[in-house]
C-alpha positions in Angstrom: 5.2 -10.4 -99.5 4.9 -7.9 -96.7 4.3 -8.7 -93.1 0.8 -7.2 -93.2 -0.1 -9.4 -96.2 1.2 -12.5 -94.4 -0.8 -11.7 -91.3 -3.9 -11.2 -93.5 -3.4 -14.6 -95.0 -2.9 -16.2 -91.6 -6.1 -14.6 -90.3 -8.0 -15.8 -93.4 -6.7 -19.3 -92.8 -7.6 -19.3 -89.2 -11.1 -18.0 -90.0 -11.6 -20.7 -92.6 -10.4 -23.4 -90.1 -12.8 -22.1 -87.5 -15.7 -22.1 -89.9 -14.8 -25.7 -90.9 -14.7 -26.7 -87.2 -18.2 -25.2 -86.7 -19.5 -27.1 -89.7 -18.0 -30.3 -88.3 -19.5 -29.7 -84.9 -23.0 -29.3 -86.5 -22.5 -32.4 -88.5 -21.5 -34.5 -85.5 -24.5 -33.2 -83.5 -26.8 -34.3 -86.4 -25.1 -37.7 -86.5 -25.4 -38.0 -82.7 -29.1 -37.1 -82.8 -29.7 -39.6 -85.7 -27.9 -42.4 -83.7 -29.9 -41.6 -80.6 -33.2 -41.7 -82.6 -32.1 -45.0 -84.1 -31.3 -46.4 -80.7 -34.7 -45.3 -79.4 -36.5 -46.9 -82.4 -34.6 -50.1 -81.9 -35.5 -50.1 -78.2 -39.2 -49.8 -79.1 -38.9 -52.6 -81.6 -37.2 -54.8 -79.0 -40.0 -54.0 -76.5 -42.6 -55.0 -79.1 -40.6 -58.1 -80.1 -40.3 -59.3 -76.5 -43.8 -58.4 -75.6 -46.0 -59.6 -78.5 -43.9 -61.8 -80.8 -42.3 -65.1 -79.9 -40.7 -68.0 -81.6 -39.3 -67.7 -85.0 -39.7 -64.0 -85.4 -37.7 -63.2 -82.3 -34.5 -65.1 -83.1 -34.8 -64.3 -86.8 -34.9 -60.6 -85.9 -31.9 -60.9 -83.6 -30.0 -62.9 -86.2 -30.6 -60.4 -88.9 -29.6 -57.5 -86.6 -26.4 -59.4 -85.7 -25.6 -59.9 -89.4 -26.3 -56.2 -90.2 -24.1 -55.0 -87.3 -21.3 -57.4 -88.4 -21.4 -56.0 -91.9 -21.3 -52.4 -90.5 -18.4 -53.4 -88.4 -16.4 -54.6 -91.4 -17.3 -51.5 -93.4 -16.3 -49.1 -90.6 -13.1 -51.0 -89.9 -12.1 -50.8 -93.6 -12.7 -47.1 -93.5 -10.4 -46.8 -90.5 -13.1 -45.6 -88.2 -13.8 -46.6 -84.6 -16.1 -49.7 -84.8 -16.1 -50.9 -81.3 -19.9 -50.4 -80.8 -20.6 -52.4 -83.9 -18.4 -55.2 -82.6 -20.3 -55.1 -79.3 -23.7 -55.0 -80.9 -22.8 -57.9 -83.3 -21.7 -60.1 -80.5 -24.6 -59.1 -78.3 -27.2 -59.8 -80.9 -25.5 -63.1 -81.8 -25.9 -64.1 -78.1 -29.5 -62.9 -78.1 -30.1 -65.0 -81.2 -28.7 -68.2 -79.6 -30.6 -67.6 -76.3 -33.9 -67.0 -78.0 -33.5 -70.0 -80.3 -32.6 -72.1 -77.2 -35.7 -70.7 -75.3 -37.9 -71.6 -78.3 -36.6 -75.1 -78.4 -37.0 -75.5 -74.6 -40.6 -74.2 -75.0 -41.3 -76.9 -77.6 -40.0 -79.6 -75.3 -42.0 -78.3 -72.3 -45.3 -78.4 -74.4 -44.2 -81.6 -76.0 -44.5 -80.2 -79.5 -42.5 -82.8 -81.5 -43.8 -81.8 -85.0 -40.9 -79.6 -85.7 -38.3 -82.3 -85.1 -40.3 -85.2 -86.8 -40.0 -86.0 -90.5 
């Protein structure tokens, strides 16, 4: 193989690598926009949950979200990806679940609604 041929091969490899990097950047931008859209939608849902819905639906929603983020955390960890945000979300939603369940129970006590605890 001649020096010119080697240089041509190296240039082709560099061009291919640059094209793959550009594809990867586009893919990451799309993923970032998807995640931001998801965060916005979840924020709107939280606003609606806190504003219009109380009781069972609130802590059930938080509990289901905590379970889903815990499962995503396990999946991403098994794929050797960075899963710190899923860990954070899972723990946060678990705390939200406990706090909303406690607030619902405290509300029952304040209004003396004993039918949920009576047999």
